[in-house]
C-alpha positions as CSV (number, residue, x, y, z in Angstrom):
1,X,15.6,51.3,-35.0
2,X,11.9,51.8,-34.7
3,X,12.4,54.9,-32.5
4,X,14.0,56.9,-35.2
5,X,12.4,60.4,-35.3
6,X,9.7,59.3,-32.8
7,X,8.8,62.0,-30.3
8,X,9.2,60.4,-26.8
9,X,8.1,62.4,-23.8
10,X,9.9,61.0,-20.8
11,X,8.2,61.5,-17.4
12,X,10.4,61.2,-14.3
13,X,8.7,60.8,-10.9
14,X,10.2,60.9,-7.4
15,X,11.8,57.6,-6.8
16,X,15.4,56.7,-6.1
17,X,15.6,55.2,-9.6
18,X,15.2,58.7,-11.1
19,X,19.0,59.0,-10.9
20,X,19.1,56.7,-14.0
21,X,17.0,59.1,-16.0
22,X,19.9,60.8,-17.8
23,X,21.2,57.4,-18.9
24,X,17.8,56.4,-20.1
25,X,17.6,59.6,-22.2
26,X,21.0,58.7,-23.8
27,X,19.7,55.2,-24.6
28,X,16.5,56.6,-26.2
29,X,18.4,59.3,-28.2
30,X,20.9,56.6,-29.2
31,X,18.0,54.7,-30.8
32,X,17.1,57.9,-32.8
33,X,14.2,59.2,-30.6
34,X,13.5,62.9,-30.1
35,X,13.3,63.2,-26.3
36,X,11.7,65.8,-24.0
37,X,11.6,65.4,-20.3
38,X,8.9,66.2,-17.7
39,X,9.8,66.1,-14.0
40,X,7.3,65.6,-11.3
41,X,7.6,67.9,-8.3
42,X,9.4,65.4,-6.2
43,X,11.7,64.1,-8.9
44,X,13.9,67.2,-8.3
45,X,15.1,65.5,-5.1
46,X,16.8,62.8,-7.1
47,X,17.9,64.3,-10.5
48,X,18.5,67.8,-11.7
49,X,16.8,69.5,-14.6
50,X,20.2,70.7,-15.9
51,X,21.6,67.1,-16.2
52,X,18.5,66.0,-18.2
53,X,18.6,69.1,-20.4
54,X,22.3,68.4,-21.1
55,X,21.6,64.9,-22.4
56,X,18.3,65.6,-24.2
57,X,19.2,68.9,-25.7
58,X,15.8,70.3,-24.8
59,X,14.5,72.4,-21.9
60,X,13.1,70.2,-19.1
61,X,9.5,70.9,-18.3
62,X,8.2,71.0,-14.7
63,X,5.3,73.4,-14.4
64,X,1.7,72.9,-15.4
65,X,1.2,76.6,-16.5
66,X,4.1,77.8,-18.6
67,X,4.3,81.5,-19.3
68,X,6.6,80.9,-22.2
69,X,4.3,78.4,-23.9
70,X,1.6,79.3,-26.4
71,X,-1.4,80.7,-24.5
72,X,0.4,79.6,-21.3
73,X,-0.7,76.0,-21.9
74,X,2.5,74.0,-22.2
75,X,0.8,70.8,-21.3
76,X,-1.4,71.0,-24.4
77,X,1.6,71.7,-26.7
78,X,3.5,68.8,-25.2
79,X,0.5,66.5,-25.3
80,X,0.2,67.1,-29.1
81,X,3.9,66.8,-29.7
82,X,4.4,63.4,-28.1
83,X,4.1,60.2,-30.1
84,X,4.7,58.1,-27.0
85,X,4.8,59.0,-23.3
86,X,7.2,56.9,-21.1
87,X,7.1,57.3,-17.4
88,X,10.3,55.9,-15.8
89,X,10.5,55.5,-12.9
90,X,6.8,55.3,-12.2
91,X,6.2,55.3,-8.4
92,X,3.3,53.7,-6.6
93,X,1.9,57.2,-6.1
94,X,2.2,58.0,-9.8
95,X,0.4,54.7,-10.7
96,X,-2.4,55.5,-8.3
97,X,-2.9,59.0,-9.9
98,X,-2.9,57.6,-13.4
99,X,-5.4,54.8,-12.5
100,X,-7.8,57.3,-10.9
101,X,-7.4,60.2,-13.4
102,X,-5.7,62.7,-11.2
103,X,-4.3,65.8,-13.0
104,X,-2.6,67.8,-10.3
105,X,0.8,68.3,-11.9
106,X,2.2,68.7,-15.4
107,X,2.9,65.0,-16.0
108,X,-0.5,63.6,-14.9
109,X,-2.3,66.3,-16.9
110,X,-0.3,65.4,-20.0
111,X,-1.4,61.8,-19.7
112,X,-5.1,62.9,-19.7
113,X,-4.5,65.4,-22.5
114,X,-2.7,63.2,-25.0
115,X,-3.7,60.6,-27.6
116,X,-0.2,59.1,-27.5
117,X,0.3,55.6,-26.1
118,X,1.5,55.5,-22.5
119,X,4.3,53.3,-21.2
120,X,5.4,53.0,-17.6
121,X,8.4,51.4,-15.9
122,X,7.4,50.9,-12.2
123,X,9.9,51.3,-9.4
124,X,9.2,50.9,-5.7
125,X,9.8,48.8,-2.6
126,X,8.8,45.2,-3.0
127,X,6.1,45.4,-0.4
128,X,4.6,48.5,-2.0
129,X,4.5,46.6,-5.3
130,X,2.9,43.6,-3.7
131,X,0.3,45.7,-1.9
132,X,-3.3,45.1,-3.0
133,X,-3.9,48.7,-3.8
134,X,-0.9,48.8,-6.2
135,X,-2.0,45.6,-7.9
136,X,-5.6,46.9,-8.2
137,X,-4.2,50.1,-9.8
138,X,-2.0,47.9,-12.1
139,X,-5.0,46.0,-13.3
140,X,-6.8,49.3,-14.1
141,X,-3.8,50.5,-16.1
142,X,-3.6,47.2,-18.0
143,X,-7.3,47.5,-18.9
144,X,-6.6,50.9,-20.3
145,X,-3.9,49.5,-22.6
146,X,-1.1,51.3,-20.7
147,X,2.0,49.2,-21.3
148,X,4.0,48.2,-18.2
149,X,7.7,47.4,-18.5
150,X,8.8,45.3,-15.5
151,X,9.5,45.7,-12.7
152,X,12.5,43.6,-12.1
153,X,13.4,41.5,-9.0
154,X,16.6,41.9,-6.9
155,X,18.2,43.9,-4.2
156,X,16.6,47.3,-3.6
157,X,17.9,50.6,-2.3
158,X,16.2,50.0,1.1
159,X,18.0,46.7,1.5
160,X,15.0,44.5,0.7
161,X,15.0,41.7,-1.9
162,X,12.1,41.2,-4.2
163,X,10.1,42.5,-7.1
164,X,10.0,46.3,-7.5
165,X,13.3,47.4,-9.1
166,X,13.1,49.5,-12.2
167,X,14.4,47.6,-15.3
168,X,17.8,48.6,-16.5
169,X,17.8,51.6,-18.9
170,X,18.9,49.6,-21.9
171,X,16.1,47.1,-21.3
172,X,13.5,49.9,-21.1
173,X,14.8,51.5,-24.3
174,X,14.9,48.2,-26.2
175,X,11.4,47.2,-25.0
176,X,10.0,50.6,-26.1
177,X,11.7,50.3,-29.5
178,X,10.2,46.9,-30.0
179,X,6.8,48.0,-28.7
180,X,6.6,50.9,-31.1
181,X,7.2,48.6,-34.1
182,X,3.9,47.0,-33.2
183,X,2.0,50.2,-32.7
184,X,0.5,50.9,-36.1
185,X,-0.6,54.5,-35.1
186,X,2.9,55.7,-34.5
187,X,5.1,57.4,-37.1
188,X,7.8,54.9,-36.8
189,X,5.6,51.9,-37.6
190,X,4.4,53.7,-40.7
191,X,8.0,53.9,-41.9
192,X,8.7,50.3,-40.7
193,X,5.6,48.4,-41.8
194,X,5.3,44.9,-40.4
195,X,2.4,43.0,-41.9
196,X,3.2,39.6,-40.4
197,X,5.3,39.2,-37.2
198,X,8.1,36.8,-38.0
199,X,7.1,34.3,-35.3
200,X,3.4,34.9,-35.4
201,X,1.4,31.8,-34.3
202,X,4.5,29.8,-33.5
203,X,4.7,27.9,-30.1
204,X,8.2,28.3,-28.8
205,X,9.4,26.4,-25.7
206,X,12.5,28.0,-24.0
207,X,14.5,26.7,-21.1
208,X,16.3,29.2,-19.0
209,X,18.5,29.6,-15.9
210,X,20.4,27.0,-13.9
211,X,19.3,23.7,-12.4
212,X,20.0,22.7,-8.8
213,X,21.0,19.1,-7.9
214,X,20.4,18.4,-4.3
215,X,23.1,16.9,-2.1
216,X,21.2,17.1,1.2
217,X,18.2,19.2,2.4
218,X,20.4,22.4,2.5
219,X,23.1,21.9,-0.2
220,X,23.0,21.6,-3.9
221,X,25.2,21.6,-7.1
222,X,24.5,24.4,-9.5
223,X,26.2,27.0,-11.7
224,X,26.4,30.8,-12.3
225,X,23.6,31.1,-14.9
226,X,21.4,34.1,-14.2
227,X,18.7,33.2,-16.7
228,X,18.9,36.6,-18.4
229,X,19.5,35.3,-21.9
230,X,16.6,32.8,-21.8
231,X,14.3,35.4,-20.3
232,X,15.3,37.9,-23.0
233,X,14.5,35.4,-25.6
234,X,11.1,34.9,-24.1
235,X,10.4,38.7,-24.1
236,X,11.5,39.1,-27.7
237,X,9.7,35.9,-28.9
238,X,6.5,37.3,-27.5
239,X,7.1,40.7,-29.2
240,X,7.5,38.8,-32.5
241,X,4.1,37.1,-32.1
242,X,5.0,33.7,-30.7
243,X,3.2,31.8,-28.0
244,X,5.9,31.1,-25.4
245,X,6.4,28.4,-22.7
246,X,9.3,29.4,-20.5
247,X,10.7,26.5,-18.4
248,X,12.9,28.1,-15.8
249,X,15.3,27.0,-13.2
250,X,15.7,29.1,-10.0
251,X,16.4,32.7,-11.0
252,X,15.8,36.2,-9.6
253,X,13.9,37.5,-12.7
254,X,10.3,38.4,-13.4
255,X,8.8,36.4,-16.2
256,X,7.0,38.1,-19.0
257,X,3.3,38.2,-18.1
258,X,2.2,36.8,-21.4
259,X,4.2,33.7,-21.3
260,X,3.4,30.3,-19.7
261,X,6.0,29.9,-16.9
262,X,6.9,26.5,-15.7
263,X,9.3,26.7,-12.7
264,X,11.6,23.7,-12.1
265,X,14.5,22.9,-9.8
266,X,16.5,19.9,-11.0
267,X,17.6,18.6,-14.4
268,X,15.2,15.7,-14.1
269,X,12.4,18.3,-13.5
270,X,13.4,20.3,-16.5
271,X,13.6,17.1,-18.7
272,X,10.1,16.1,-17.7
273,X,8.7,19.6,-18.3
274,X,10.4,20.0,-21.6
275,X,9.1,16.7,-23.1
276,X,5.6,17.6,-21.8
277,X,5.8,21.1,-23.3
278,X,7.2,19.9,-26.6
279,X,4.3,17.4,-27.0
280,X,1.9,20.4,-27.0
281,X,2.3,21.3,-30.7
282,X,5.7,22.9,-30.2
283,X,7.3,24.5,-33.3
284,X,10.6,25.7,-31.9
285,X,12.6,24.4,-28.9
286,X,15.4,26.7,-27.6
287,X,17.5,25.1,-24.9
288,X,19.1,28.1,-23.2
289,X,19.2,26.7,-19.7
290,X,22.5,25.8,-18.1
291,X,21.5,22.3,-17.1
292,X,23.7,20.3,-14.6
293,X,25.4,17.4,-16.4
294,X,25.4,15.3,-13.3
295,X,23.3,14.7,-10.2
296,X,23.9,13.1,-6.8
297,X,23.1,9.3,-6.8
298,X,22.1,9.2,-3.1
299,X,20.7,12.4,-1.7
300,X,21.1,12.5,2.0
301,X,17.8,12.7,3.9
302,X,19.4,14.8,6.6
303,X,22.0,17.6,6.6
304,X,25.5,16.1,6.2
305,X,27.6,16.9,9.2
306,X,31.1,18.2,9.0
307,X,32.7,15.2,10.9
308,X,35.3,14.1,8.3
309,X,38.1,15.8,6.5
310,X,37.1,14.3,3.2
311,X,33.7,13.7,1.7
312,X,33.0,11.6,-1.4
313,X,29.8,12.3,-3.4
314,X,28.9,9.8,-6.2
315,X,27.3,11.4,-9.3
316,X,25.4,10.0,-12.2
317,X,24.9,11.7,-15.6
318,X,21.6,13.5,-16.1
319,X,19.5,12.8,-19.2
320,X,20.3,15.0,-22.2
321,X,17.2,17.2,-22.7
322,X,18.2,18.7,-26.0
323,X,19.2,15.5,-27.6
324,X,16.0,13.8,-26.4
325,X,13.9,16.5,-27.8
326,X,15.8,16.4,-31.2
327,X,15.3,12.7,-31.3
328,X,11.6,12.8,-31.0
329,X,9.4,11.8,-34.0
330,X,8.3,15.0,-35.7
331,X,10.6,16.9,-33.5
332,X,10.4,20.8,-33.4
333,X,13.1,23.0,-34.8
334,X,15.8,22.6,-32.1
335,X,18.2,25.3,-31.0
336,X,21.0,24.6,-28.6
337,X,23.4,26.7,-26.6
338,X,27.1,25.9,-26.1
339,X,28.9,27.8,-23.3
340,X,32.6,27.1,-23.9
341,X,35.8,28.3,-22.4
342,X,38.0,27.3,-25.4
343,X,37.8,25.8,-28.9
344,X,34.4,27.3,-29.3
345,X,33.8,26.5,-32.9
346,X,35.0,22.9,-32.6
347,X,32.8,22.0,-29.6
348,X,29.8,23.9,-30.9
349,X,29.9,22.1,-34.3
350,X,30.4,18.8,-32.6
351,X,27.4,19.3,-30.4
352,X,25.3,20.4,-33.4
353,X,26.1,17.3,-35.4
354,X,26.2,14.8,-32.4
355,X,22.8,15.8,-31.1
356,X,21.2,16.3,-34.6
357,X,20.2,19.9,-33.9
358,X,19.0,22.5,-36.4
359,X,21.0,25.3,-34.9
360,X,23.4,26.1,-32.1
361,X,24.4,29.4,-30.5
362,X,27.9,29.4,-28.9
363,X,29.3,31.8,-26.5
364,X,32.7,32.2,-24.8
365,X,32.1,32.2,-21.1
366,X,35.8,32.6,-20.3
367,X,35.4,36.3,-21.1
368,X,34.4,38.1,-17.9
369,X,32.4,40.8,-19.6
370,X,29.9,38.6,-21.4
371,X,27.9,35.4,-20.6
372,X,27.0,34.3,-17.1
373,X,25.6,37.0,-14.8
374,X,26.4,39.8,-17.3
375,X,24.1,42.2,-19.1
376,X,25.9,41.6,-22.4
377,X,26.7,38.6,-24.5
378,X,28.0,37.7,-27.9
379,X,27.2,34.6,-30.0
380,X,28.4,32.7,-32.9
381,X,25.5,30.8,-34.5
382,X,26.0,27.7,-36.5
383,X,23.7,25.6,-38.7
384,X,24.8,22.7,-40.8
385,X,25.4,25.1,-43.8
386,X,25.9,28.6,-42.4
387,X,27.5,30.7,-39.7
388,X,26.4,34.0,-38.2
389,X,28.4,36.3,-35.9
390,X,26.4,38.3,-33.4
391,X,28.8,40.8,-31.7
392,X,28.7,41.9,-28.1
393,X,25.5,43.7,-27.1
394,X,22.9,43.6,-24.3
395,X,21.1,40.3,-24.1
396,X,17.7,41.7,-25.0
397,X,19.0,43.1,-28.3
398,X,21.0,40.0,-28.8
399,X,17.9,37.8,-28.3
400,X,16.1,39.8,-31.0
401,X,18.9,39.2,-33.5
402,X,19.1,35.5,-32.7
403,X,15.3,35.1,-33.1
404,X,15.4,36.8,-36.5
405,X,17.9,34.1,-37.6
406,X,15.7,31.4,-36.1
407,X,12.7,32.7,-38.0
408,X,14.7,32.8,-41.2
409,X,15.9,29.2,-40.8
410,X,12.5,27.9,-39.6
411,X,11.0,29.2,-42.9
412,X,13.4,26.7,-44.7
413,X,12.7,23.8,-42.3
């Protein structure tokens, strides 16, 4: 855990997502961090100082001039104490103040007074996030090396759908943990030296999400894949130094900014995109997408009317993306996924051998608390010679563990 004994100053601003702050404190302390909390003036409307004090074990700071601090300058003491400052949620107003150097409350003053690295997890209405002013401020913050986690896409408190939701607390904590590993100026990195990132310079192609096979202009065949596992692999592969191409079916997730995103719809689209991406000096191919096995032979040009009690749709098998990549001359290191409801080991090993893969990660989708549309997953990973058990954990952490195994096996390849 890179956060062990790292001093994290958590800034909480006045957005509805502030109610998640106590859980975020628990996640950070669970990773070993020392956490102190600063509330913006409006954050009190969403979360109480007492609740944050209870979970952090430290007094919550709210006022710029603190009579109890040395020389009445609590902001200077906190600025010197912090190894990292994380603002979550960071509202549009907060981002604007950070971008333009305002220092009209304790939190914004701390940001100017510290040498610590700044991390923010934005949270706001989707239109506010898309507004040109917010995007301009985001560009300024990026230029100043302020690290931005998210935001995510989905349903918002106001009822809108779109990009602007704060990431889940476990995602923020894990991303901060990983980011700090790669910050050589922080205490944690000095105790966890990494001279070469395990996937540095590797080009990894990852497929993610479901595919959609059209029946007519308004209907399609698909599955319950959310894409979270594949997107988590992309995030962690980037953190480990890889160049990432993410070939994604239709999902409601923001892609990591540093990856090359290739959006697709159908299995045929994904097949074409995969072969094209693999031809571009690909080192590792990870087939995490839940690709439809069959497609409709004759897609109706017009919406099919409900004028019969029975409807027959003829299907034809889709090409096998993973097998075709593995069969290429000079094929990359190929990693498959096997989502099974029973006889997991039998079917996974059969798929590994039959498709001539280097590795396969199998998960039991019959369990309602892991797999499709869940935050958590568990994997059993097979190679021709070895087996690894990765117990239930959130998908971002699981992705990191899986990629460590991939890096280890690639070194033998």
